[in-house]
Structure formats: C-alpha cells, structure tokens
C-alpha positions in Angstrom: -4.6 74.6 55.0 -1.8 77.1 55.1 1.7 75.7 54.9 5.2 76.9 55.8 5.4 79.0 52.7 2.1 80.8 53.7 3.5 81.3 57.2 6.7 82.7 55.9 4.9 85.1 53.7 2.7 86.3 56.6 5.8 86.7 58.8 7.6 88.7 56.0 4.6 91.0 55.5 3.6 91.5 59.1 6.4 90.7 61.5 9.9 91.3 60.0 9.7 95.0 60.6 10.0 94.5 64.3 11.1 90.9 64.9 13.6 90.9 62.0 14.0 88.3 59.2 15.4 85.7 61.6 12.8 86.4 64.4 15.5 87.7 66.8 13.8 91.0 67.6 16.2 93.0 65.5 14.0 94.4 62.7 14.4 97.9 61.3 11.6 99.3 63.5 12.6 97.4 66.7 14.3 100.5 68.1 11.2 102.7 67.6 8.9 100.8 69.9 8.9 101.3 73.7 9.5 97.7 74.5 12.0 95.6 72.5 10.4 92.9 70.4 11.2 89.5 71.9 13.6 87.0 70.2 11.1 84.5 68.9 13.8 81.9 68.5 13.8 81.5 72.2 10.1 80.5 72.5 10.8 76.8 72.6 13.7 76.9 75.0 11.7 79.2 77.4 8.9 76.7 77.3 10.7 73.5 78.3 11.8 72.7 74.7 8.3 72.7 73.2 7.0 75.4 70.9 3.9 77.0 72.5 1.9 76.9 69.3 -1.6 77.6 70.8 -0.2 80.4 73.0 1.8 82.0 70.1 -1.2 81.9 67.7 -3.5 83.3 70.3 -1.1 86.2 70.9 -0.7 86.8 67.2 -4.4 86.7 66.7 -5.0 89.3 69.5 -5.0 87.8 72.9 -4.4 86.9 75.7 -2.7 89.8 77.2 0.3 88.7 79.3 -0.3 88.8 83.1 -3.8 90.2 82.5 -2.2 93.5 81.4 -4.4 95.4 78.8 -1.5 97.4 77.2 -0.2 95.8 74.1 2.6 97.0 71.8 2.3 94.3 69.1 -0.6 94.9 66.7 -3.4 92.3 66.7 -3.4 90.4 63.4 -6.7 88.5 63.9 -8.5 90.5 61.2 -5.8 89.6 58.7 -6.2 85.9 59.6 -10.0 85.7 59.5 -10.1 83.7 56.3 -7.1 81.5 57.0 -7.3 78.0 58.6 -4.5 77.8 61.1 -3.3 74.3 61.9 -2.2 73.6 65.5 -0.2 70.4 65.9 
C-alpha cells in the first residue's frame, strides 16, 4: 500500500506546480490557469472538519465533475494511478 511518502512524492511530481508545496493554491503555474487552484488546506474545514478522502481521490483520479459541469481545469491523474493501491480510511 502507498504510504505518506508515496503520497508526498506524487503530490510533488503532479500537484505542486499549481497547488504549491503547501497545497495553498500558490504554485508557480497558478497564475497561468483560468481558474485559481483551490487551497487544499481548507478541504477539511469546508467539510465539517472531516477530510473528504473519497471525494478528493475521485476528483484526482478523474471525476466526478463538480455540479455536473463537464469542463475541467485540473488534469485527470487516473492513468498515473492505475497500478497504485489507494487506501481510503
């Protein structure tokens, strides 16, 4: 099973450019996308204090699209995750 180190490496390789090293949406490419990347550190507070693990993993993997909208700025990473086992607790 992947551990925190694996997750940190995946984040560094795929997410930091937009979300920034601390996940606050301030990566070096954040100003180049049409919609600002969200501050990922607010996911738990915005969801009643609980991290929405299944929802976050689903979005990272490639769905669902928020509010049924088909447009998506963030790339889908499902193909890069096809051989990983992702624990959901």
